[in-house]
N, C-alpha and C positions, 0 to 999 in steps of 0.2 A: 348447492355448490359450497363449500366451508371457504372461508376467505383465510390465506396463511398470513401470520404477521411475520415482518421484517424486522429483525433485529438488526441494528447497525454496529459495525465493529471499526472501532476507530483506534488506528494506531499510531503514537508519537515516533519520529524516527529522528536521528542527529546525523553528525557528520560521519561517525564509525559505520552507519547502515547504508551509506552509499558505495556502488551504485545501488539503487534499490531494485529490488527484484520480488515479483510475486508469484507464487508462495515461497514466504521466507523459509529459512533452514529450519527454523522453529515450527514451521507449519507440519501436523501431523500428516503421515503419508496418505491418510483415508480420505482427505480432504482436499487434496493437492489438483491441481490443474494445469496445462500448458506454462510454462513460465514465461513470463512478461515485464520487461524493464519499464520502470516509470520513472518519469523525469520530476520527482518532488522536488529539487532544490530549486528549480525555476518556477514552478507553479505556487509552491507553498502548500498545497494539498493537492492530493491527485486521488481517483478512485478506480481499483482494478476492475479491469472490463470483465473479467470473468468471475469473482467471487463478492464484487461490491465493496471489498475493504477500502474504508477510508484511510489513507496516511496524511499523516499532518507533518511538516519538517519543523523542526525546532532548533536548527543547527545555524552556523553563521551564514549570513547574506552572501549571494554569490557576488563576485566581482568579475568573473570573466564573461565570456560571448554569450 
């Protein structure tokens, strides 16, 4: 059985990208999955549970709850 190589897709996001959802509006239709909202501002980085894309937050630190 052949092993498949997994390539990691990292995307840096900022304040203008919040609230963050995956797939993003820039994602091609052919590779879409159900929409999921990700709380990247609190965590600093978060992985999409569907496609595995790693989102890294490069915005201002959160001051709210």
